[in-house]
N, C-alpha and C positions, 0 to 999 in steps of 0.2 A: 235856425242853428247857425251860430257864428263860427268862423274859421279859427282853428287853434292858433295861439300865438307861437310864432317860430322864434326859437332862440338863435342868436347869431352864432355861427360856427366858430369855435375856438381854433386858432391856428395850431397845427401839431407842434408838440414840444420838441425842440431840437435836441439831438443826442449830445452827451457831454463831449464826445470826440469832435463833433462839429463846432461846438462852442470854443473848445480849446484852440482849434485851428484859427477861428476868427479872432481870439484874443492875441494869438501869436502874430496876427497881421494888424494889430493895433485897435481892435474893436473893444473899447472899454465897457460898452453895454453888455457884451457877451460875458465879460468877466463878472459884472454885477449879477447876471442871471445865474452863473455858476455859484456865486456866493449865496444868493437867496436859496438856491436848490440844496446846498449842502450845509448851511450854517447850523440848522437845528441838530443834525446828526453830530456835528463836531462839538456843539455845546453839550449834548448829552454825553459824549465821550469824555470831555473834560470834567463834567460833574461826576461821571463814573470813576474817575481817577481820584476823587475825593476833594476837588476844588470847590470853593464856595461860588455863589451865583456871579458876583461882580468879577472875581478873578477869572472865572470861566469865560465870561463875555470878552474880557480883555485878551485872554489867551487865544480865543478863536480869531479875533481880529489880527493878532500877531501871526497866527498860522496862515491866514489868508494873505498877509503881506509877504511872508516868506514864499508862499506858493506862487504869488505873482512874480516875485523876483527870480524864481528858479524854474518857471514854467517851461523854459526851453530845454531843461534837463530831463523832463518827463519822458520815460522810455516809450510809452504808448499813449496816444491821446485818449484812448478808452479807459486808461487806468487812473484818471484824475481822482475818483472817489477814494480808492484805497491809498493813493499817494498822499492826498491832502489829509486823510485820516492818520497816516503815519507821521506826517509833519506835525499834526496836532498833538499826537502822543509824545513826540520828541520835545515839543515846546513845553508840555506838561512836565516831563521829566527834568528838563533844564530848569524850569521854574522851581520845582520841588527841591532840586539839588542846591540851587544858588540863593534862595531867598528865605529869610525868616519871617517875612510879612504875610506869607500865604496862610490863610485860615482854612484849615481842613474841616470838612463836615464830620461831625462826631458820629462814630458808629460804636455799637457795643463791642467791648474788647473781645468777648468770647466769640462773637460772630466773625470778627476780623481774624482771630487766631485760627478758627476752624477753616476759613477760606484759605489762609496761607498754608496751613497743613495740607489741605486738599490739593492746592496747586503744587506743593512740593511732592506729594505722593504721585500726582500725574506726571510731573517732570521726571521723577526717578523711574517711573514705569516706562516712559518714552525712551529715556536714556538706556535702560536695560533692554528694551525692545530693539533699539537701534544696534546695540552691541551684538545682538543675536543675528543680525542681518550680515550678509556678505560685505566685503570692503567696497565693492562697486556701488551697492545701494547706499551704504553709509556716506560715501563720498558725494554721490549725486544729490542726495537729500540735503546734506550739509551745505553744498554749494548753492542750491536753489533756495532753501528756507533760512539758513543761518547767515550765509554770506550775501544773499540777495543778488546772485549772479543771474544774468539773462540766459535764455536758451542758447543764444548765439555765443556768448562768452563760454558757457559750459561746453558746448559743442566744439569750439575752437581749441580749448585747453585739453579736452579728452579725445580730440580727433574723431568726433562722432558728428554726423549730420545734425544740424540744429533741429530739424523736423523729428528726429528720433528721440530727442530729450524728453518731450512731454510723455511719450509712451513709457519710457524707462522710469520716469518719476511716478507715473500712475502705477506701474507694476510694483515698484519698490514700496509705495504707500500701501498697496494691497497686501504685500508681505508683512509690513509693519502692523497693519490693522489686524491681520490674522494672528500675528504674534501677541498683540495686546489683548485681543478677544480671548485667546487661549489662556492668557494669564488671569483674566477676569473670571473665566469659568473655573479655573483651578483654585482661585483664592477663596478662603472661607467666608461665609456670610457675615455681614456686619452685625454688630450687637445693638445697633440703634433701632 
């Protein structure tokens, strides 16, 4: 009986936060690793916004260039994935607003209209749900989700310890969820 072949052990994958720290200290190989790790996700995001294959590839490259240039402004090294995702979304929106050369992937008009109507219905339900919450909850959710303020910034402006902000956001989201679920139970069934 022969001994089983042993596979060489792969080194553990470094977390994004560690790679970001290395990039900030000049390690270009660490940035290449971040690009390889997240490029497929960003490409799918660009395609999901209706861009064709070639435009999506160009846009992802532009987003990574912006990310590299602005990496020092990242609030938390752990947040690279959502941050570069938001940069990609912003690049998509900039391109869609400014260029007539973008070739959008065709979708059936009825499906697009249904999606837009669904999104509008959801947005109106959330707006109505927020309106039913107290002013403190509306304010803290607006600051965190709409204005993209950090816990530290919200805490300083509202004179609340930054550590308390997460629990207040969670409590307010729970109230909003209850409000929205109550509306869904009260709404008549769909005719579809």
